[in-house]
BAPANU-335148 format. One record per atom (N, C-alpha, C, O): x, y, z negated. Coordinates in pm, whole numbers, plus 32768, in hexadecimal, padded with zeros to 4 digits. Example, Ala and Ser with C-alpha at 12.3 -4.5 7.8 and 13.67 -1.06 7.14 Angstrom:
BEGIN
85277DC77CF4
84CE7E3E7CF4
85287EB67CF4
85907EB47CB2
85057F1F7D3C
85577F967D36
850A80037CED
853D80727CDC
***
This chain:
BEGIN
7DF17D6C7F71
7D9E7D3A7FC7
7D0A7D4B7F85
7CDD7CFB7F32
7CD07DAA7FAC
7C507DD67F6D
7BDE7DA77FB2
7B737DA27F76
7BE77D82802B
7B7F7D3E808C
7BBE7CC880CB
7C017CCD8132
7BA77C708092
7BDF7BF780DA
7BD97C0C8171
7C027BB581BD
81F37E488709
82647E198732
82CB7E888764
833E7E77878D
828A7EF48758
82D97F6A877F
82E07FC88715
827C7FE286D1
835C800486FF
836E80648691
831B80E486A8
830F81128719
82E1811D863D
8289818E865F
82EB82098674
835282198632
82C0825986D3
82FC82CB8700
82BE834586C4
824B836486E2
830B838F866B
82C8840A8637
82C58481869D
830A84858702
826C84E18676
8258854486D7
82E785908702
82FC85B48775
833C85A086A2
83AA85FC86CA
843085BC86A4
849985FB86B4
842E8538866E
84AF85008652
84988465863B
842984338628
850B8423863F
84F583888626
8501836F8595
84F882FA856F
851583CF853E
852483C984A6
84AC84078461
846C84628494
849383D483F2
84228403839F
845E84878369
84C284868321
841E84F7838F
844585758349
83D285D28354
837D85B583A9
83C18636830F
835F86908312
834D86D883A4
83AE870683E0
82DA86DC83D0
82D5870E8451
824687628451
81D98729844F
825587E88451
81E3883E8440
81C4889284BD
822088C184FF
814388A784DE
811988F98550
80ED8978851D
809E897D84BF
812189E8855B
80EF8A6E852D
80F88A8384A7
81618A66846F
809C8AB18468
808A8AD083DC
803D8A698380
80178A84830E
802A89F383BD
7FE6898D8373
803489288330
802188AF833E
8098896482DF
80F0890D829F
80B0889F823B
807088CD81DD
80BC881E8245
807687C081F6
80C287B48168
810A8752814F
80B0880E811A
80E1880D808B
806A88058034
7FF7881F805A
808D87DD7FB9
802887E07F49
801088637F0D
806B88967ECC
7FA3889D7F1B
7F8389207ED1
7F3188EF7E50
7ED6889C7E51
7F5D892C7DED
7F1B890B7D5D
7E81892E7D6E
7E2B88FD7D25
7E6889897DD9
7DCC89A17DE1
7D8589357E22
7D0B892A7E17
7DD588DD7E6C
7DA188787EB8
7D9A87F47E66
7D5F87937E95
7DCF87EF7DF4
7DCE87867D9F
7D8187967D19
7D7B88027CDF
7D4B872C7CEC
7D0287387C66
7D4686E97C03
7D8786857C1E
7D34871A7B88
7D7B86DA7B13
7D2586647AE4
7CAE867A7ACC
7D5885E67AD3
7D12857E7A90
7D3085667A08
7DA5855B79E1
7CD2855E79C0
7CDB8532792B
7C7684CD790F
7C0084E978F8
7CA7845A7910
7C3F83E378F5
7C5E83AA786B
7CCF8384784E
7BFB83A4781C
7C0B837177A6
7BAF82EB7793
7B3482EF779D
7BF2827B7778
7BA481FA777C
7BAC81C876F6
7C1881B876BD
7B4081B076C4
7B4181637632
7AD28102762E
7A688111766B
7AEE80A375E7
7A7E803475D8
7AA87FD9755D
7B1D7FC3753E
7A417FAA751F
7A597F5974AB
7A797ECD74D1
7A927E79747A
7A777EAE755F
7A907E287587
7B397E1E7592
7B7A7E7975C4
7B6D7DB47563
7BF67D99755E
7C1D7D8575F4
7C947D967612
7BCA7D64764E
7BF87D3176D0
7BF77DB8772B
7C287DB5779C
7BC17E2976F9
7BAC7E94774A
7C2B7EEF774C
7C6F7EEF76E6
7C507F3677AD
7CC27F8877AF
7CB480097766
7C4D8047777F
7CFC8036771C
7CEE80BE76E5
7D64810F7716
7DD580E37703
7D5081827755
7DC181D07792
7DA2825C7795
7D2A82787791
7DF882BB779C
7DDF834C77B9
7E3B83667829
7EB58356781B
7E028390789E
7E4883AB7911
7E3984367938
7DC98466794B
7EAA847D7947
7EAB850D7972
7EF9851D79F2
7F5484CE7A0C
7ED9857E7A42
7F2085977AC1
7EC285C87B27
7E4885BF7B1B
7F0285FF7B93
7EC386377C02
7E9085C57C6D
7ED585657C8F
7E1685DE7C98
7DE4858C7D04
7DC385D87D7B
7D7086337D76
7E0385B57DED
7DF085FA7E6B
7D6585E27EA3
7D3A856F7EAB
7D1C864E7ECA
7C9B86387EFD
7C9B85F17F83
7CEF860A7FDA
7C3485907F92
7C3585438018
7C18859D807C
7C4D857E80E7
7BCE860E807E
7BBB866A80E8
7C4086AC8113
7C5E86C18188
7C8F86CB80A6
7D1586F880D2
7D6C86998116
7DB886BC8171
7D62861B80E8
7DB185B38134
7D8685AD81C2
7DDD85AC821A
7D0885A881E1
7CD785958265
7CF3861082B4
7D0F8602832B
7CEE86828281
7D1686FF82CD
7DA1870382F3
7DC68736835D
7DF886C88295
7E8786C882B0
7EBF86598306
7F34865E832E
7E7485FD8321
7EAC85848360
7EB685A38401
7E6485E8843E
7F1F85688436
7F42856884C9
7F3884E98503
7F11848884C2
7F5D84E28580
7F4B847485CD
7FC9845B862A
7FFD84BD865F
7FFB83E28640
805483CE86B3
8033834886FD
7FDF82FD86CA
806C8329876B
804A82BA87AD
80B1823F879A
812B824F87A1
807C81D68784
80CA81628779
80BC810A87F1
804A80FD881F
812380CA882E
8122809788AD
80DA80E5891D
80A780AF897F
80DB81638905
80AE81BB8972
801581C4897A
7FDE820B89CD
7FCC81748919
7F3F816A892B
7EEF816788AF
7E78818888B2
7F2B813F883F
7ED7813787C4
7EFB81B4876B
7F7181D4875A
7E9481F78733
7EA5826986E0
7EB882418650
7E6481FA8618
7F26826D8612
7F3C82538590
7F3B82D08538
7F7B8333855A
7EF282CB84C6
7ED7833A8477
7F498348840A
7F7682E383D4
7F7583BD83ED
7FD683CC837F
7FC68459833E
7F8C84B88371
8005845682BE
800384CE8273
808484F78239
80C7849E8206
80B1856B823B
8136859A820A
8120860A81A2
80C8866081B1
81708607813A
816A867480D8
82048674809F
824A86108090
822686EF8085
82A9870D803E
829D876F7FD6
823387A67FB8
831E87867F98
832887EA7F32
82F4887A7F66
8309889E7FDA
82B388C77F0D
8278893C7F3C
82E689A17F4F
82C789FD7F9B
836089A57F1C
83BD8A077F2E
842289C77F94
843D894E7F94
84578A217FE9
84BE8A078047
853D89DC8000
855F8A187F9A
8583897C802E
8615896A7FF2
867689E1800F
865A8A308069
86E089F07FC8
873B8A637FE0
87818A488059
877F89D68088
87BF8AA58092
880B8A95810A
88728A3380F8
88B58A2E8091
888189DF8162
88EC89758160
88D288FA8109
891E8899810A
8868890280C1
884C88A18060
880C882180B1
87CC882C811A
882687AC8072
87F1872F80B4
875B873D80AB
87248775804C
871587048119
867F87028115
8656869A80A9
869E863D8086
85DF86B4807A
85AE86548013
85A885C6804A
858F85B180C0
85BE85687FF5
85BF84D88019
852D84B08044
84CB84E88014
852684558099
84AA842780D1
846783AE809A
84AD834A808B
83EE83AA807B
839A833D8044
833A831F80A9
82FF837C80DE
8321829F80CE
82AE826E8124
8252821C80D2
827D81B6809D
81E1823E80C5
816E81F68076
811D819F80D8
80E781D0813C
8116811D80B8
80CD80BC8101
806F807D80B1
808E8041804A
7FE8808A80E4
7F75805A809A
7F6E7FBC80A0
7FBF7F7880E0
7F057F898057
7EF17EFA8060
7E727EDC80BA
7E407F3680FE
7E447E6480B9
7DD67E3E810F
7D5D7E7880E4
7D397E75806F
7D147EB5814C
7C957EFC8130
7CA17F78810F
7C3B7FBD8111
7D1E7FB180E8
7D2E804180BD
7D5E8095812C
7D59807081A1
7D8D81078105
7DBA81728168
7E0581E7811A
7E2281DA80A4
7E20824F815C
7E6F82BA811A
7E3382EE809D
7E7D8301803C
7DB183088094
7D758344801E
7D8D82EF7FA0
7D7D83237F31
7DB2826D7FAD
7DCE82217F36
7E4382487EE9
7E6282177E7D
7E8982AD7F2D
7F0E82E07EE2
7EE7836D7EBF
7F4683BA7EB2
7E70839F7EAE
7E4484237E86
7E77844D7DFA
7E8B84C37DDA
7E8C83E17DA7
7EB083F07D10
7F4A83FE7D18
7F8184267CB1
7F9483E47D7D
802783D17D7B
806E84417DCE
80DA846E7DA7
8030846C7E40
806B84C47EA0
809185437E56
810785667E5B
803385917E0C
805B85FF7DC7
80E186057D79
8139865B7D84
80DF85907D21
8153858A7CD0
81D785637D19
8240859A7CFA
81D0850A7D73
824984E97DC0
827A85537E18
82F385607E2B
822085A47E52
8248860E7EA5
827D86897E6C
829E86E97EB1
828486837DED
82CC86F77DA3
836786F37DC3
83A7875C7DC4
839F86827DDB
842286727DEB
845186367E6A
84C386477E93
83ED85E87EAD
840B85A27F1D
83B985BC7F8B
834A85ED7F77
83E285A18006
838A85AE807A
834185208088
837E84B68096
82BD852D8081
826B84B28077
821A84A780FA
81D68501812B
822D8422812D
81D9840581A5
8180839A8173
81AC834D811E
8108838E819F
80A6831E818D
806583058213
8041835F825E
80598286822B
8030825482AA
7FB181FF829E
7F9D81BD8237
7F5C81FF8306
7EEF81A88317
7F18813F8374
7F24815D83EB
7F3380B38346
7F5F804E839B
7EFD8040840B
7E87805C83F6
7F238018847D
7EC87FFA84F4
7E597F8B84B7
7E747F248479
7DE97FB784D5
7D7A7F6D849B
7D2D7F938417
7CCA7F5B83E9
7D6E7FF783E6
7D368033835C
7D2B80C9836A
7D69810B83BE
7CD680F98311
7CD381928304
7CA881CC8385
7C56818F83CB
7CDA823E83A9
7CC2828B8422
7D12826E8491
7D0E82AE84FA
7D6781FE8477
7DB481CF84EB
7D55817D854E
7CE58158852B
7D88816585C7
7D3A81178627
7D16808585FB
7D66804C85B0
7CB4804B861D
7C8A7FC38607
7C617F848680
7BEC7F648692
7CC57F6E86DA
7CA57F36875E
7C637EA28765
7C8E7E3E872B
7C037EA887AD
7BB87E1B87B2
7C157DBB87F8
7C587DDB885B
7C157D4787C2
7C6A7CDF8800
7CFB7CDB87CB
7D407C7787E4
7D2B7D3F8786
7DBB7D46875C
7DCF7CD786FB
7D7E7CB986A3
7E457C9B8713
7E727C2986B0
7ED17C728643
7F437C998660
7E9D7C8085CC
7EF07CC4856A
7F507C61852F
7F317BEE8512
7FC87C95851E
803D7C3E84DA
80847C948478
80917D0D8490
80B47C5E840C
81137CA183AE
818A7CE183F7
81B77D5183DA
81BC7C8E845B
823D7CC984A0
82207D4B84E3
82737DA784E3
81A87D55851E
81827DDB856E
81817E548501
81B57EC28512
81437E2D8499
81427E9A842F
81C37EC18403
81DE7F3883F7
821F7E5E83E6
82A07E6E83A8
82F37EC78412
83397F2483EA
82E87EA6849A
83337EF184F4
832A7F8F84F5
83867FDB8515
82B17FB184D0
8292804284C6
82C980808447
82C480FA8438
82FA803283ED
832C8066836C
83BA806C835D
83EB809782F4
840A804183CA
8499803C83C8
84C880D083E7
84E580F68459
84CD811A837B
84FA81A4838C
856381BF8313
8570817082B5
85A98231831E
8611825182B2
85BC82898236
85B783028220
8585823C81F3
852382648186
852482008113
854F818E8124
84F4822C809A
84D281C98040
843B81A6805D
83DF81F88065
8433812A806B
83A780F28082
835D80C08006
838C80627FC6
82F480F77FE4
829C80D17F83
821C80987FA6
81C780DB7FE0
820A80187F84
81917FD77FAB
81467F897F45
817B7F637EDC
80BE7F707F69
806D7F327F02
802C7EB07F50
7FED7EBE7FB9
80407E3D7F18
7FF97DC87F43
80307DA27FC8
80A87D8D7FD5
7FD77D978031
800E7D6280B9
80627DE380EF
80B27DCD8149
80567E5880C4
80AE7EC780E3
813B7EB080A9
819E7ED880E6
81437E6E802F
81C37E5E7FFC
82127DEC804B
828B7DEE8060
81B67D868076
81FE7D1880CD
822F7D4B814B
82977D1E817C
81E37DB4818B
820E7DE6820D
829C7E4081EF
82F57E518241
82997E6E8176
83187EB78158
838E7E618143
84007E868161
83727DE5810C
83DB7D8480F8
840B7D4B8186
84827D33819B
83B87D3981D5
83DF7D068255
842B7D7482AB
84867D5582F8
84017DF08298
844C7E5A82E6
84DA7E6B82AB
85347E9082F5
84F07E528230
85707E6181ED
85C37DE081F6
863C7DE481DD
858D7D7A8217
85DB7CF58223
863A7CF6829E
86277D338307
86A97CA4827C
87127C9D82E5
86E47C638365
87187C9283CA
86977C108371
867C7BDA83F8
86167C37843F
86087C2C84B9
85CF7C9183F8
85747CEF8449
85A57D84844D
856E7DD58497
860B7DA483FD
86357E2583EE
86857E538474
86DC7E0784A0
866C7EC784B3
869E7EDF8529
872A7F088524
877A7EE8857C
874D7F5984AF
87DB7F8C8499
87EF7FA18402
878C7F9B83B9
885F7FB883D3
88847FBE8349
8855803F8312
884280498298
884080AA8369
880D812F8329
8775812D8325
873981958309
873080B88342
869F80B7832B
867A807B82B1
869E800A8291
862D80C88267
85F980A381E6
866080AB817E
86BD805B817E
865581058129
86C6811980B5
868980F68034
86CE81147FD2
861B80BE801E
85EF80907FA1
855C805C7FB2
85148084800E
85337FFF7F53
84B37FCB7F53
84697FD47ECD
84A77FB27E68
83F27FFA7EC2
83967FF77E4F
83247F987E73
82D37FB27ECC
83227F287E28
82BB7EC97E40
82527EC67DCF
82727EAD7D5B
81D77EDF7DF4
81767EED7D8A
81157E647DA3
80C57E617E01
81237E017D4F
80D97D847D59
80DC7D527DE4
80767D4D7E28
814F7D2D7E0F
816D7CFA7E9D
81197C817EBE
810F7C217E71
80DC7C887F33
808D7C0C7F5F
80E37BA87F97
814D7BC87FCE
80B87B247F8C
80FF7ABF7FC6
80F37AA1805A
813B7A528098
808D7AEA808D
80797AD3812A
80057B35814E
7FCB7B7C80FB
7FED7B3081C7
7F7F7B8B81FF
7EF07B5081D1
7E8B7B9681D4
7EF27AD081A9
7E787A91816E
7EA27A218118
7F1779FC810F
7E3A79EB80D6
7E49797B8075
7E9E78FC80A9
7ED478AE805B
7EA578F08125
7EE278778165
7F7D7875813D
7FBF780D8146
7FB178E88114
803A78F380EF
806878AC8069
80DA78838054
7FFC78A48013
801C787F7F87
7FCE77F87F66
7F8B77EB7F00
7FDD77967FC9
7FAA77127FAB
7FEF76C67F40
7FBC76617F0F
806076F37F1B
80AB76B57EA2
806F76D07E19
8090768F7DB6
801377377E16
7FC9775E7DA0
7F6376F07D8F
7F1976CF7DEC
7F6176B97D19
7F0A764A7CFB
7E6A76787D15
7E12762E7D42
7E5D76F97CF1
7DC977317CF9
7DA077357D88
7D2C771F7DAA
7E0677527DE1
7DE2775C7E75
7DD176C17EA9
7D7876A57EFA
7E2976627E77
7E1E75DB7EA5
7D9075A67E8A
7D5975637EE2
7D5375BF7E1A
7CD8759F7DF5
7C6F75CF7E58
7C1275897E7F
7C8576427E7A
7C2376807EDF
7C3E76797F70
7BF176A87FC3
7CB1763B7F8D
7CE1762D8019
7C757603807B
7C63764780DF
7C25758B8062
7BC7756D80C0
7B5F75D680D5
7B3675EB8147
7B32761B806D
7AD07680806D
7B0076FF80C9
7AB977418114
7B87771080B0
7BCB778E80FE
7BCF775F818D
7BA777AE81E2
7BFB76EB81B1
7BFB76D88247
7B6E76D2827D
7B6076F282F3
7B0276AD8234
7A8276AF8265
7A55773D826D
7A11775F82CE
7A7477948211
7A577820821E
7A9E786D829F
7A6F78C582E7
7B1E782C82A1
7B6178688319
7B1D78418398
7B10789A83EC
7AEF77C883B2
7AA777948422
7A2277F38430
7A00781984A0
79DD781483C4
795F786283CF
798278E783FC
7939791E844F
79EA792183D0
7A1379A083F5
7A3979B4847E
7A3F7A2584AD
7A55794A84C4
7A6C79548556
79F3794785A5
79FA794A8620
798679388568
78FC793E85AF
78D979D48596
78BA79FB8525
78DD7A2185FA
78C77AB385E6
78487ADB85A8
78457B398559
77E07A9985C9
77607AB68590
77617A9C84F3
772E7AED84A5
779B7A2C84CB
779C7A158441
77F47A6D83F9
77D67A97838A
786C7A8F8438
78C77AE78406
78937B7983EC
78B67BBF838D
78377B9D8453
77F27C238444
779B7C2783C0
77997C898375
77557BB883AC
76FD7BAE8337
77477BBF82B1
771E7C068255
77C87B6C82B1
78117B6B822B
784A7BF58224
784C7C2A81B5
78787C37828B
78C27CB2827B
785D7D1B8252
787D7D6C81FB
77E17D20828B
777E7D878267
77617D7F81CA
774C7DE48188
77637CFB8194
77487CE6810E
77B47D1280B7
779F7D518050
782A7CEF80E2
78B67D248095
78B37DB5808A
78CC7DEA801D
78967DF880EE
78AD7E9880F5
78317EDC80B8
782C7F5780C0
77CE7E9B807C
77667ED88034
779E7F1D7FAC
77E87EDE7F60
777A7F937F96
77AB7FDE7F23
77AB7F857EAE
78197F7B7E77
774E7F477E7D
77417EFD7DFA
77A37E8D7DFE
77E37E707D9A
77B27E477E7B
780D7DD77E8A
78987E117E7E
78EA7DDE7E31
78B67E7D7EC9
793A7EAB7EC2
79697ED67E32
79D97EBB7E07
79107F167DF2
792F7F3D7D70
794D7ED37D18
79A97EE17CC7
78FF7E577D1E
79157DED7CC3
79997DB17CE8
79E37D897C8E
79BB7DA87D64
7A427D787D8B
7AB27DC97D4E
7B147D967D17
7A9E7E4E7D5D
7B057EA97D22
7B127EA17C94
7B817EA57C60
7A9E7E957C4C
7AA77E8A7BB6
7AE47E0C7B8B
7B177E057B1B
7AE47D9F7BE3
7B257D247BCB
7BB77D287BCA
7BFA7CE27B7F
7BEE7D837C25
7C837D957C36
7CC37E057BF9
7D3C7E157C09
7C7A7E597BB1
7CAE7ED27B74
7CA77EAB7ADA
7C467E707AAB
7D0D7ECD7A96
7D1A7EBB7A07
7CD57F3279BF
7C947F217959
7CE87FB579FD
7CBB802F79D0
7C3080407A0F
7C2A807B7A7B
7BBF801179D5
7B4C80267A23
7B1880A77A3D
7AC580B67A96
7B43810B79F4
7B1C81957A0E
7B5281C07A8B
7B1B821F7AC2
7BBD81857AC6
7BEC81AE7B48
7B9381877BBB
7B9F81BB7C2A
7B39812D7B9F
7AE180F87C05
7A6C81577C06
7A0D813F7BBB
7A6D81C77C59
7A0482177C54
79C4821B7CE2
79F481D57D3C
7958826C7CF6
7919826D7D7E
797582997DF0
7967826D7E62
79D582F17DCE
7A3983287E3D
7A8382B67E63
7A8F82A17EDC
7AC0825F7E07
7B0381E47E32
7ABE81867E89
7AF8814B7EE4
7A4581787E6E
79E381197EB5
79D781477F50
79D380FD7FB2
79D281D27F4E
79BE820B7FE1
7A4682078026
7A4A81F680A0
7AB082157FE0
7B3882028021
7B43817C806B
7B78816F80DA
7B1281248029
7B1480968062
7AAF807E80C8
7AC680438131
7A2D80B580A0
79B5809080FC
79B780E08181
799680A881EA
79DA815A817F
79BF81AD81F1
7A0B8188826E
79CF818B82D9
7A958162826A
7ACD812282D9
7A9680A1830E
7A9980808385
7A60805882A7
7A277FD182D4
79A97FDD8334
797C7F7D8374
797A80568337
790080708396
793180968422
78E180A5847F
79B880A88430
79E480D084BF
79D3805A851A
79D17FE484F4
79C58086859F
79CB80258611
7A5A7FE6860C
7AC180298601
7A547F588617
7AC77F13860F
7AF17EE3857E
7B527E978576
7AB37F07850F
7ADF7EEA8496
7AC17E52847E
7B0E7E0D843B
7A4A7E1F84BB
7A307D9584AB
7A8F7D3E84F3
7AB27CD284C3
7ABC7D6B8566
7B2F7D1585AB
7BA47D0F8559
7BDE7CA48547
7BCE7D848522
7C477D8B84CA
7C3C7D2B8463
7C987CDC844D
7BBE7D2D8416
7BB07CD683A6
7BB57C4483C6
7BE77BF58374
7B857C1B8439
7B887B878468
7C1D7B63848C
7C4E7AF98466
7C607BB984D2
7CE87B9984FB
7D3A7B908486
7D8A7B328482
7D367BE6841F
7D947BDF83B1
7D707B62835A
7DC67B15832F
7CFA7B578346
7CCE7AEA82E2
7CDE7A5F831C
7CF17A0282CE
7CD67A4983A2
7CE079CE83DB
7D6879B18429
7D8479448459
7DB67A1D842D
7E367A0D8476
7E9E79CC8415
7E8679A883A2
7F1F79C4845D
7F8D798D8417
7FB679DD83A4
7FAD7A5783B2
7FE679AB8329
800A79F982B5
80807A5282CC
808D7ABB828C
80D57A2B8326
814D7A7E833D
81C47A5382E2
81B579F78291
82347A9282ED
82A47A6C829E
82907A758203
82457AC981D3
82D37A2081BB
82C47A198128
83207A6A80E6
83967A658109
82FD7AB4808A
83657B0E803E
83D37AB77FF5
84487AD97FE7
83A17A517FCD
840E79FA7F7C
847C79DA7FD7
84EE79D77FA8
846979C18052
84D8799E80B1
851E7A2080DF
85937A1C8106
84DB7A8F80DB
85137AFE8117
856F7B5180A2
85D77B8980C3
85457B54802B
857D7BB27FC3
861B7B957FB9
866A7BF27FA9
86437B157FC3
86DE7B087FB2
872B7B55801D
87A07B758009
86E97B75808F
87277BC880F8
87277C5C80DF
87697CA58129
86E27C8C8080
86CD7D19806C
87357D4B800D
87397D247F99
878C7DA38040
88007DD27FF7
87ED7E5B7FB3
883F7E7A7F5D
878E7EAC7FD0
87807F337FB2
873B7F257F0D
87117EBB7EDF
873A7F9E7ECB
86FA7F9B7E4E
865E7F807E56
86147FB57EA9
86377F2B7DF9
85A97F077DFB
856C7F167D6D
85A77EE77D0B
84FA7F547D63
84AC7F6B7CE9
842E7F0D7CFE
83E67F1A7D60
84197EAE7C9C
83A87E6A7C9F
83497E8A7C32
83737E7B7BBF
82C27EB97C45
826C7EDC7BDC
81FC7E7C7BF0
81CC7E6B7C60
81D07E3C7B85
81757DCD7B8A
81097DE07B1F
812A7DDC7AA9
80857DF57B42
801D7E007AE6
7FF77D697AB5
7FD37D127B04
80047D557A2E
7FF17CC479F5
7F627C9C79FC
7F417C2A79DB
7F0A7CF57A25
7E797CBE7A21
7E427CA77AB6
7DCA7CAF7AD1
7EA97C877B19
7E7D7C7B7B9D
7E497BF27BB7
7E8F7B8E7BA8
7DCC7BF07BDE
7D947B537C04
7DB07B2A7C97
7D8D7ABC7CC2
7DEF7B857CE2
7E107B697D73
7E957B2F7D75
7EA27AC17DAB
7F037B6C7D3E
7F8E7B447D2D
7FBA7B377CA1
80167B7C7C75
7F7D7AE17C59
7F8E7AE37BC9
802F7ABA7BAF
80757A7B7BFD
80557AF07B2C
80DE7ACA7B07
81027A4B7B02
81747A277B21
809F79F57AD8
80BB79567ACE
80AC790E7B51
80BB78947B58
808E795B7BBC
808F79197C3D
8113790C7C7D
8174793C7C44
812278CD7CF3
81A978B77D28
81EE79467D47
8264795A7D2B
819F79A67D83
81EC7A1C7DA4
820E7A707D30
82797AAB7D28
81AD7A747CD2
81BC7AC27C51
823B7A8B7C00
82917AD67BD0
823D7A057BF6
82A779C37BB0
833779D57BFE
83A179DF7BC2
832C79D97C81
83AA79F57CC4
83DC7A827CAA
84547A907C95
83877AF47CAA
83B87B6C7C9F
83DC7B897C02
84367BD77BE1
83927B467BAC
83BB7B567B24
843E7B277B09
84807B617AB2
84737ABA7B50
84F47A807B34
85627ACA7B87
85D77AC17B61
85457B0E7BEF
85967B3A7C53
86037B997C16
86767B877C3C
85EA7BFD7BBA
86567C4F7B8A
86D67BF57B53
874A7C1A7B64
86B67B897B17
87267B3F7ACF
87837B0A7B3D
87F57AE97B1E
87567B017BC3
87AE7ACD7C25
87CE7B387C8D
88207B1B7CE3
879A7BAA7C8E
87B17C117CE9
87CA7C8C7CA5
87687CBD7C6D
883C7CCC7C9C
88637D3C7C55
88257DBE7C91
881C7E267C50
87FD7DAF7D08
87C97E2C7D58
87307E3B7D33
86F37E9E7D5B
86EF7DD47CE3
86667DD97CC1
86477DF87C33
86787DB77BD7
85EA7E697C21
85B47E857BA0
85217E577B8C
84D67E597BED
84FB7E337B20
84747E047B05
84377E457A8D
84727E4E7A21
83B97E757AA3
83687EA57A32
82DD7E677A39
82927E7C7A99
82BB7E1679CE
822D7DED79C2
81D77E4F7981
81FA7E827917
815E7E7079C0
81057ED37993
80937E8E7945
803C7E527984
808F7E9378C1
80277E557877
7FAA7E987892
7FA27F13789A
7F3E7E4378A3
7EB87E6B78BC
7E967E9E793E
7E2B7ED87951
7EEC7E8C799B
7ED97EC87A20
7EBB7E517A82
7EE17DDE7A6E
7E717E7A7AEE
7E437E1A7B55
7E917E1D7BCB
7F087E3D7BC7
7E517DFB7C3F
7EA07DE97CB5
7ECA7E5F7CF9
7F247E547D4B
7E947ED67CE2
7EB17F587D1B
7EF67FB47CB0
7EBC80197C89
7F667F967C85
7F957FEE7C0B
7F92807D7C20
7F6980C67BC5
7FC080B57CA0
7FC6813C7CC2
7F3B818B7CA8
7F3982027C87
7ECF81427CBA
7E4F81887CB8
7E0F816A7C27
7DC381B77BEB
7E3980EF7BFC
7DFC80B87B83
7E28810B7B07
7DD9813C7AB6
7EB181137B03
7EFC81587A98
7F6D81AB7ACF
7FE081897AB1
7F5982187B20
7FB9826B7B5B
801B829F7AF4
808F82B07B19
7FF882B97A7A
804482E87A1C
80B2828979F4
812082B679D5
809A820879F3
80F481AB79CA
815D818D7A45
81D581777A34
811B81907AC7
817481847B2D
81D581FA7B3E
824A81E27B5C
81AC82737B2E
821282E97B3A
827182E47AC7
82E083187AD4
824F82AB7A58
82B582AB79DF
831F824D7A09
8391825E79DE
830081E77A5E
837181927A86
83B181AE7B0E
842781907B23
836481E87B6C
838981FF7BE1
83ED82827BEC
8456827C7C2C
83C382F37BA9
841683677BBE
84AF83627B94
850B838C7BDB
84BB83277B14
854E83107AEA
85A282B57B4A
861782CD7B66
855C824C7B7B
859F81F57BD5
85C282497C5A
862F82377C8F
857382977C89
858E82E57CFE
85F4834A7CDF
864F835E7D31
85EE838B7C73
866383E87C53
86E583A37C46
874D83DA7C6A
86E3832E7C15
875D82D97C06
87A082B17C94
881982BB7CAA
874882867CEB
877B825F7D75
87A282D77DBD
880382D37E08
8759834A7DAC
877E83CA7DFE
87DA84157DB2
8803847F7DE2
880783EB7D33
8871843B7CDD
884484CC7CC8
889585297CCF
87C984DC7CAF
87A1855F7C8A
87D3858C7BFA
87B785FC7BD0
***
C-alpha cells in the first residue's frame, strides 16, 4: 500500500498462456534489459548494506509490450507477458505460468527487476488491477478485493505483494476458488490484512489511531478535500518520502520508482479509485482464508515493513503459520521493507526460484 465479479476473458483462451500477435513476441531481450549493480554502504548501523545484481526491464519495453482485454465487456485491463527466449522441444510441456500481482498504488513496472529473471524459465504474466496502472479507472466504480481476486483465478502460481497478495489468497481460498484446477501455488510478499487499515483494528497501533482514521475516512468522502489530499500525496517529494519509509534498501528508491507510482495517479479516475479503495470495506481477512488454502504456499516477509510489521497481527499469523500448515514455507528477509521484490530482488529470487523448481519438479 504505497498511497493510502466476472472472470477475465483472455483474447484467445480462458487460461493464462502466451499469446503473441504476428512477430511481436513479448519476450525479454537482453538488449531490452539493463544490468543493475547497486552498492549501498553506510557507517550507520541502521542503514542497509547490500549489493544487488541482475537485469532490469526497461519501462518503455514494458509499455510497448503490454496488451489489453475487456473485463465485463467494458473495462480495459492492461497486462504484460514474457517467456523463455528459446522455444521448448517438440512435445515438451509448456513452461509453467506465473502471474504477478502488484500492491496498492503500483503497477506492472514495479516488477521490472523480477520479470527478466523469472521469464528465463517460466511464462510470466503481470497485470494492472482495475483502478491501477494503465488499466481503466472507471468513475463511480466500487472497488472490492473480491473483484480483483476473481480476475486471478487461473491455472498459475500467483505471486502477489501487499494488497495483491491478499487478492491472491482470496483467489486461492476454498470459498472463492472456482475449481480445483485454478491456482496451483501462492507466493505472498508481505501480505496485507485488508484493502485498507480497517482490516487490522486488532493491532494496538491501529486502535490508538482509530478515531483519527475514521475522521480521515469521513474527509476522504468529501471529494474536494480528497482531491487536495491526493494531490499532496502524489507530489514527487512526498511520494519519495513515503517510499523511503517503506523500503529497507534506500538505493532502490530512485526517480524511476517514484514515476512508476506517480504517473498512473495522474490519470482520469485515479482519484475515484483512491477514495473507493481507502474508504471502502476491507474485504476478506487472510487469517480466516489461509486454512482453506491447500496448494503450496511460499511466504516472504521483509522484517522492516512499517505497514504490515512482523509483530502486528497479520505478520504474527504468517510467521507462525508453517508450524501448523505443512504446505506453507516461510522466509524472513532481514533489512527488507514492504515491497521485497523491488527492495531486494536478489534475496527474493534466492528464495523463490528453488521453491518454484521444487513444486514444478525441475
